[in-house]
MITIMI-292629 format. One record per atom (N, C-alpha, C): residue in three letters; x, y, z. Coordinates in steps of 0.02 Angstrom, whole numbers, padded with zeros to 5 digits, always signed. Each point is the difference from the previous one (the first is absolute). Layout:
BEGIN
ALAXYZ;...
END
This chain:
BEGIN
MET+02495-01112+00623;MET-00046+00024+00049;MET-00069-00034-00006;PHE-00033+00009-00058;PHE-00067-00029-00009;PHE+00005-00058-00049;ASN-00041-00050+00012;ASN-00003-00057-00044;ASN-00055+00012-00051;ARG+00018+00017-00061;ARG-00049+00018-00051;ARG-00031-00061-00033;LYS+00030-00058+00005;LYS-00028-00059-00032;LYS-00067-00020+00030;GLY-00010+00007+00064;GLY-00061-00020+00033;GLY-00057+00049-00008;GLN+00014+00062-00018;GLN-00051+00052-00005;GLN-00045-00010-00062;GLY+00025-00026-00053;GLY-00041-00012-00060;GLY-00056-00049+00015;GLY+00013-00051+00038;GLY-00052-00049+00019;GLY-00053+00030+00045;LYS+00023+00044+00046;LYS-00048+00032+00045;LYS-00048+00046-00037;VAL+00025+00036-00050;VAL-00042+00045-00039;VAL-00053-00040-00037;LEU+00020-00055-00030;LEU-00049-00042-00036;LEU-00052-00029+00047;ILE+00020-00019+00059;ILE-00048-00026+00050;ILE-00049+00054+00019;TRP+00023+00062+00012;TRP-00044+00054+00019;TRP-00048+00019-00057;ILE+00023-00002-00061;ILE-00044+00013-00058;ILE-00054-00053-00004;PHE+00020-00063+00009;PHE-00047-00055-00002;PHE-00052+00007+00056;VAL+00022+00017+00061;VAL-00046+00009+00056;VAL-00047+00058-00013;LEU+00025+00055-00028;LEU-00041+00058-00016;LEU-00054-00017-00052;VAL+00018-00037-00052;VAL-00047-00021-00051;VAL-00054-00045+00030;VAL+00020-00049+00040;VAL-00047-00047+00030;VAL-00049+00037+00046;PHE+00025+00046+00042;PHE-00044+00037+00044;PHE-00046+00047-00039;SER+00024+00028-00054;SER-00043+00043-00042;SER-00057-00040-00030;ILE+00016-00059-00025;ILE-00052-00043-00029;ILE-00051-00020+00054;LEU+00024-00019+00059;LEU-00045-00017+00054;LEU-00044+00059+00021;PHE+00030+00059+00004;PHE-00037+00060+00020;PHE-00056+00016-00049;PHE+00016+00002-00065;PHE-00051+00015-00050;PHE-00051-00056-00006;GLY+00022-00062+00005;GLY-00047-00056-00002;GLY-00050+00002+00057;LEU+00024+00016+00060;LEU-00044+00006+00058;LEU-00049+00058-00010;GLY+00024+00055-00026;GLY-00044+00058-00012;GLY-00055-00016-00050;PHE+00018-00032-00056;PHE-00050-00019-00050;PHE-00048-00052+00028;GLY+00025-00045+00040;GLY-00042-00051+00031;GLY-00052+00030+00047;ILE+00021+00047+00041;ILE-00046+00033+00046;ILE-00052+00040-00039;ASN+00021+00034-00052;ASN-00046+00038-00042;ASN-00052-00045-00033;ALA+00021-00057-00027;ALA-00046-00047-00032;ALA-00049-00028+00050;TYR+00024-00016+00060;TYR-00044-00027+00052;TYR-00052+00052+00021;ALA+00021+00061+00010;ALA-00047+00053+00019;ALA-00051+00013-00055;SER+00021-00002-00062;SER-00046+00011-00056;SER-00051-00056-00004;SER+00021-00061+00012;SER-00047-00056-00004;SER-00051+00003+00057;LYS+00019+00025+00057;LYS-00047+00006+00056;LYS-00049+00058-00009;ALA+00019+00050-00038;ALA-00043+00059-00011;ALA-00041-00006-00064;TYR+00000-00058-00032;TYR-00036-00010-00063;TYR-00076+00005+00011;THR-00033+00038-00044;THR-00073+00006+00002;THR-00027-00031-00064;PRO-00045-00049+00006;PRO-00028-00032-00060;PRO-00034+00051-00046;LYS+00005-00012-00065;LYS-00029+00047-00048;LYS-00076+00003+00006;GLU-00032-00056+00020;GLU-00072+00000+00008;GLU-00022+00048+00056;LEU+00039+00002+00054;LEU-00015+00046+00055;LEU+00009+00072-00021;LYS+00054+00013-00036;LYS+00011+00069-00025;LYS-00057+00022-00045;ALA-00021-00043-00046;ALA-00055+00017-00045;ALA-00065+00010+00037;GLU-00012-00042+00050;GLU-00062+00007+00039;GLU-00001+00066+00039;LEU+00056+00018+00029;LEU+00003+00064+00036;LEU-00010+00059-00046;ILE+00030-00004-00060;ILE-00010+00054-00049;ILE-00072+00003-00023;SER-00030-00059-00011;SER-00069-00003-00026;SER-00052+00024+00050;LEU+00017+00005+00064;LEU-00048+00025+00049;LEU-00022+00072-00016;ARG+00042+00036-00035;ARG-00017+00069-00017;ARG-00063+00004-00043;PHE-00012-00051-00043;PHE-00055+00003-00047;PHE-00068+00005+00035;VAL-00008-00034+00057;VAL-00065+00000+00034;VAL-00001+00042+00064;ASN+00056+00031+00017;ASN+00002+00038+00063;ASN+00013+00075-00008;LEU+00022+00022-00058;LEU+00016+00071-00009;LEU-00052+00034-00045;PRO-00022+00059+00019;PRO-00048+00036-00042;PRO+00032+00022-00067;GLU+00067+00006-00002;GLU+00034+00016-00063;GLU-00004-00058-00049;CYS-00016-00058+00025;CYS-00008-00059-00043;CYS-00075-00012-00010;PHE-00026-00054+00026;PHE-00070-00018-00014;PHE-00045-00001+00061;ALA+00027+00014+00059;ALA-00040-00001+00061;ALA-00053+00056-00002;LEU-00058-00016+00025;LEU-00055+00048+00003;LEU+00016+00053+00051;HIS-00007+00063-00020;HIS+00011+00057+00045;HIS-00065+00040-00001;THR-00035+00000+00057;THR-00064+00035+00003;THR-00008+00033+00068;LEU-00031+00057+00001;LEU-00013+00037+00061;LEU+00064+00012+00041;GLY+00056+00012-00036;GLY+00063+00014+00033;GLY+00036-00061+00028;LYS-00026-00059-00014;LYS+00031-00061+00027;LYS+00014-00049-00057;THR+00055-00036+00008;THR+00018-00052-00047;THR-00023-00067+00029;LEU-00034-00039-00040;LEU-00023-00066+00021;LEU+00046-00053-00030;PRO+00049-00025+00039;PRO+00046-00050-00027;PRO-00037-00065-00015;GLY+00020-00031-00055;GLY-00032-00063-00020;GLY-00062+00009-00041;VAL-00020+00063-00012;VAL-00058+00014-00041;VAL+00024+00035-00064;ILE-00011-00031-00057;ILE+00023+00028-00064;ILE-00055+00042-00031;ASP+00017+00062-00015;ASP-00045+00046-00035;ASP+00004-00016-00074;MET-00053-00026-00029;MET+00002-00021-00070;MET+00009+00059-00048;ASN-00015+00061+00023;ASN+00013+00059-00043;ASN+00074+00012-00008;LYS+00041-00024+00047;LYS+00073+00009-00004;LYS+00035-00059-00031;PHE-00033-00057-00008;PHE+00032-00062-00022;PHE+00011+00002-00076;ASN+00054+00037-00020;ASN+00017+00005-00071;ASN+00076+00007-00007;ASP+00024-00007-00062;ASP+00072+00002-00012;ASP+00031+00068+00015;GLU-00036+00053-00010;GLU+00026+00067+00014;GLU+00013+00009+00075;GLN-00047-00023+00042;GLN+00009+00004+00072;GLN+00058-00046+00022;MET+00006-00058-00034;MET+00054-00046+00016;MET+00068+00032-00013;SER+00007+00037-00054;SER+00065+00032-00015;SER+00016+00056+00050;GLN-00051+00031+00030;GLN+00012+00050+00052;GLN+00015-00032+00067;CYS-00029-00059+00011;CYS+00007-00035+00064;CYS+00066-00038+00005;TYR+00020-00032-00054;TYR+00060-00042+00000;TYR+00043+00018-00060;MET+00054+00036+00014;MET+00044+00022-00054;MET+00054-00053-00012;THR+00005-00021-00062;THR+00052-00048-00018;THR+00063+00038-00020;GLU+00052-00036-00016;GLU+00065+00030-00015;GLU-00004+00051-00057;SER-00042-00014-00050;SER-00004+00045-00058;SER-00025+00070+00018;ILE-00035+00005+00057;ILE-00023+00067+00021;ILE+00028+00018+00069;GLY+00062-00023+00013;GLY+00036+00021+00060;GLY-00018-00037+00063;GLY-00026-00061-00006;GLY-00020-00036+00060;GLY+00035-00067+00009;VAL-00038-00051+00020;VAL+00026-00065+00018;VAL+00018-00042-00061;LYS+00057-00034+00003;LYS+00022-00042-00055;LYS-00017-00073+00009;THR-00007-00023+00061;THR-00003-00071+00014;THR-00063-00035-00023;PHE-00059+00027+00015;PHE-00063-00035-00013;PHE-00046+00039-00047;ASN-00038-00039-00039;ASN-00055+00027-00039;ASN-00061-00041+00018;PHE-00059+00031-00004;PHE-00061-00033+00024;PHE-00056+00002-00052;ARG-00042-00052+00004;ARG-00065-00001-00035;ARG-00051-00017+00053;LEU-00048+00045+00010;LEU-00051-00010+00052;LEU-00066-00017-00034;VAL-00031-00054+00024;VAL-00065-00021-00027;VAL-00048-00009+00057;LEU-00058+00032-00006;LEU-00055-00012+00048;LEU-00040-00059-00027;GLU-00001-00054+00038;GLU-00027-00063-00024;GLU-00074+00004-00019;ARG-00043+00025+00043;ARG-00072+00003-00015;ARG-00017+00058-00046;GLU+00033+00056+00011;GLU-00013+00060-00041;GLU+00024-00009-00072;GLY+00057-00036-00008;GLY+00028-00011-00066;GLY+00044+00057-00025;SER+00012+00050+00041;SER+00042+00056-00020;SER+00074-00016+00009;GLU+00041+00032-00041;GLU+00072-00013+00002;GLU+00038+00065-00011;VAL+00055+00008+00037;VAL+00047+00055-00011;VAL+00071-00028+00002;VAL+00045+00033-00037;VAL+00069-00023-00003;VAL+00048+00059+00007;THR+00061-00014+00023;THR+00051+00051+00001;THR+00026+00009-00071;ASP+00033+00056-00013;ASP+00020+00016-00069;ASP+00053-00046-00029;LYS+00037-00037+00041;LYS+00052-00044-00026;LYS-00017-00074+00009;TYR-00064-00015+00008;TYR-00021-00069+00009;TYR-00005-00034-00069;TYR+00032-00059-00006;TYR+00004-00033-00066;TYR-00032-00069-00001;ASN-00058-00009+00035;ASN-00038-00063-00001;ASN+00042-00061+00016;HIS+00044+00006+00047;HIS+00039-00056+00025;HIS-00003+00002+00076;ASP-00034-00050+00030;ASP-00008-00001+00072;ASP+00052-00045+00033;ASP+00035+00026+00049;ASP+00047-00040+00038;ASP-00034-00033+00060;PHE-00047+00035+00031;PHE-00040-00029+00054;PHE-00062+00042+00009;THR-00047-00026+00040;THR-00065+00032+00009;THR-00016+00008+00074;LEU-00029+00058+00017;LEU-00022+00014+00068;LEU-00076+00011-00001;PHE-00032-00009+00057;PHE-00073+00009+00005;PHE-00017+00042+00061;GLN-00051+00044-00008;GLN-00024+00040+00056;GLN-00076+00004-00004;GLU-00032-00012+00057;GLU-00073+00009+00004;GLU-00013+00075+00008;VAL-00044+00027-00042;VAL-00015+00071+00002;VAL-00075+00011-00007;LEU-00020+00063+00010;LEU-00067+00022-00016;LEU+00006+00049-00058;THR-00049+00000-00045;THR-00001+00049-00054;THR-00058+00048+00012;TYR+00011+00063-00018;TYR-00051+00051+00008;TYR-00016+00029-00069;LYS-00062-00012-00021;LYS-00021+00023-00066;LYS-00074+00022+00004;GLY-00012+00063-00013;GLY-00068+00026+00002;GLY-00034-00009+00067;ASN+00035+00017+00054;ASN-00025-00005+00069;ASN-00016-00072+00022;ILE+00028-00049-00035;ILE-00009-00070+00018;ILE+00067-00031+00017;LEU+00003-00032+00058;LEU+00060-00037+00020;LEU-00009-00074-00018;SER+00051-00029-00031;SER-00002-00071-00018;SER+00065-00033+00020;LYS-00006-00062+00021;LYS+00059-00039+00017;LYS+00032-00027-00064;ASP+00068+00003-00002;ASP+00036-00023-00059;ASP+00068-00024+00022;ARG+00036-00030-00047;ARG+00069-00021+00013;ARG+00045+00032-00051;LEU+00052+00034+00025;LEU+00049+00032-00043;LEU+00055-00050-00014;ILE+00010-00016-00063;ILE+00054-00045-00021;ILE+00057+00044-00025;ILE+00058-00008+00031;ILE+00057+00042-00016;ILE+00053-00044-00034;TYR+00006+00009-00065;TYR+00050-00037-00038;TYR+00065+00042+00003;VAL+00054-00032+00019;VAL+00063+00036+00011;VAL+00051-00023-00052;GLN+00031+00048-00031;GLN+00054-00012-00047;GLN+00063+00030+00031;GLU+00049-00042+00012;GLU+00063+00023+00028;GLU+00047+00016-00057;GLU+00020+00063-00004;GLU+00045+00022-00052;GLU+00071-00021+00018;SER+00036-00026-00048;SER+00069-00020+00014;SER+00041+00062+00015;THR+00047-00008+00048;THR+00041+00057+00022;THR+00069-00002-00031;ASP+00013-00045-00048;ASP+00067-00005-00030;ASP+00003+00032-00068;GLU-00038+00053-00011;GLU+00001+00035-00065;GLU+00056+00051-00001;
END
């Protein structure tokens, strides 16, 4: 009735076709994922700059807050200390961000603050023009932001 000799070859062909299509399907999926990831890549310098905007724009950080208003870009020198920095920017050790650590230096003022996990190794540097407020005097200064990128493969 049935020719069984020819069926063994057909089964092997179907297994081969199934394996080839599976490889093509997964390969295409991984390829699309890699392409999408590469298009959505954000440079680390941009990420660090966006994070660092908090230092001069938020009253919880160093921005001057007076008469019920926050003055972005104006650093209150009474707040520019390591204790305020740890409240403003929480690193991984205190339940916050793991990726970046910062050292902030006011060029003319000479003051410096660092995050708690900063280890004097700079990966890149950012700059922001700011005003400092100390004793009712506003002065122009430049904030130098040294950025340390913590490795994520720990």
